[in-house]
N, C-alpha and C positions, 0 to 999 in steps of 0.2 A: 691769485699770485703767478707770477710768470715762473718760468724754469731757472733763469739766471738771477741773481740778486742784482739790485739797482746799483750797488757800488761794484764796479768791474775791475778792481785791482787784483793782480796777481803776481805769482812768482814763477819764474821759469828757469829750468836747469837742465843740461844734457844728462841723460841717465841710461838706464837699461830696461829690458822687457821684465815682467814679473814672473815669466815662466821660461823654461828651458827652451832655447839654448841661452837666455839671460843676455842676449847681445846688447852691447851699447850703443843702440841706434835710435834711441827714443828722445825727443824733446818733450819734457813734462812741463805742464802748465798747471799751477795749483792755484785755485781762488782764494783770495785773502779771507773772504767771509764764507764761512762754511754753508753747506746746503743741508737740509734736512731730507732724509729717505727713509720711507716706512720700512719696518722691519720684514714685512711681506715682501717687498721688492729686494731687500737684501738676500732673503732666503731663496727667492726665485733665481737671482743672478748667481748664487752659490751652487745652486743645482745645475745650472748650465754650464759653470766655470769651476769646477771643484778644486783645481790646482792654480787659483788666480793669486797667489802671493808667494813671496821669498822673504826671507830674514832682511831687516833694515840694513843697508849697507853703509859704511863709512863715507864721508864727503869725498874722500880722495882728490883733493884740490880741484873739486868742481866748483864752479862760479854759480852762485844763486843770484839771478838778477830779479829786481823788483820793479813792477810797473804799476803806476797808481791811475 
């Protein structure tokens, strides 16, 4: 199995960093078809980046674009 799904549709929107200073300088691309990740990989990532999240933000007039 490859790293990416065969269906490559995605959503895109302008957003912000997930860590301080939370600058709104990021173009997020989210795959429509989720990928599975092993729990061990998530734990290893969390050890490297312990502050890798912020609360979900309101959409605040952001446009979410869908690409098929």
